[in-house]
C-alpha positions as CSV (number, residue, x, y, z in Angstrom):
1,X,51.5,60.2,111.4
2,X,54.9,60.6,111.3
3,X,53.7,63.8,108.3
4,X,50.9,64.9,110.8
5,X,53.9,65.6,113.0
6,X,56.4,66.8,110.6
7,X,58.2,64.5,110.9
8,X,60.0,62.8,107.8
9,X,58.5,59.6,105.9
10,X,59.2,56.6,107.9
11,X,62.2,54.6,105.6
12,X,61.3,50.9,106.5
13,X,64.2,48.1,106.2
14,X,62.9,44.3,106.0
15,X,65.3,41.3,107.5
16,X,64.5,37.8,106.5
17,X,66.2,35.3,108.8
18,X,66.7,31.3,108.9
19,X,65.5,28.5,106.7
20,X,63.4,30.0,103.0
21,X,60.6,27.6,104.5
22,X,59.7,28.9,107.8
23,X,61.6,32.5,108.3
24,X,61.9,34.8,110.6
25,X,61.7,38.3,109.5
26,X,62.0,41.4,111.9
27,X,62.0,44.8,110.6
28,X,63.7,47.8,111.6
29,X,62.0,51.6,110.7
30,X,63.6,55.7,110.7
31,X,61.3,58.5,111.4
32,X,63.6,61.2,111.7
33,X,66.0,60.6,114.3
34,X,64.6,57.4,115.4
35,X,65.4,53.9,115.0
36,X,62.7,50.8,116.2
37,X,63.0,47.5,115.8
38,X,60.0,45.6,116.1
39,X,58.9,41.8,117.2
40,X,59.6,39.4,114.4
41,X,56.6,37.9,112.5
42,X,55.9,35.1,109.3
43,X,55.2,37.3,107.1
44,X,56.7,40.9,105.6
45,X,53.1,42.7,105.9
46,X,53.3,41.4,109.8
47,X,56.9,42.3,110.7
48,X,56.1,46.2,109.2
49,X,52.9,46.4,111.0
50,X,54.5,45.6,114.4
51,X,57.0,47.5,114.2
52,X,54.7,50.7,112.7
53,X,52.8,50.0,116.0
54,X,55.9,50.2,118.2
55,X,57.0,53.7,116.9
56,X,53.8,54.8,116.7
57,X,52.9,54.2,121.0
58,X,56.8,55.3,121.2
59,X,56.2,58.1,119.3
60,X,52.9,59.7,120.8
61,X,54.9,59.4,124.3
62,X,57.6,60.8,123.6
63,X,55.1,63.9,122.5
64,X,53.7,63.6,125.1
65,X,56.3,63.6,127.4
66,X,58.1,67.0,125.8
67,X,54.2,69.1,125.7
68,X,54.5,68.6,129.7
69,X,58.3,70.0,129.9
70,X,57.2,72.3,127.8
71,X,53.9,73.0,129.8
72,X,56.5,72.8,133.5
73,X,58.9,75.2,131.2
74,X,56.0,77.5,129.9
75,X,54.2,77.5,133.7
76,X,58.1,78.1,135.2
77,X,58.7,81.0,132.5
78,X,55.2,82.7,133.2
79,X,55.6,82.9,136.8
80,X,58.8,84.8,137.0
81,X,57.3,87.5,134.4
82,X,54.3,88.0,137.0
83,X,56.5,87.9,139.9
84,X,54.4,84.9,141.7
85,X,56.8,82.8,143.6
86,X,56.2,79.3,145.7
87,X,58.2,80.6,148.2
88,X,56.9,81.9,151.3
89,X,58.1,85.6,152.8
90,X,58.4,86.3,156.2
91,X,59.1,89.4,157.5
92,X,61.7,90.0,159.9
């Protein structure tokens, strides 16, 4: 997903806490300028899947917000260029 969006490849870091027989594992992923910390898991694979899913959702939402902002901005620019306005003018 990161590559499709032109972002840098994700960099994962996995941390293990607790006793070796019952570890708590957490993964952190850095994608571009964004860093995400996943939920705790019992295995490295699950920890990385947790953080990947979290990052995917967050980046998708971020992309949707940016797209809406760009659409609104371009609509405002187009309205300015065509002379359209939402203000009503009254004759005096």
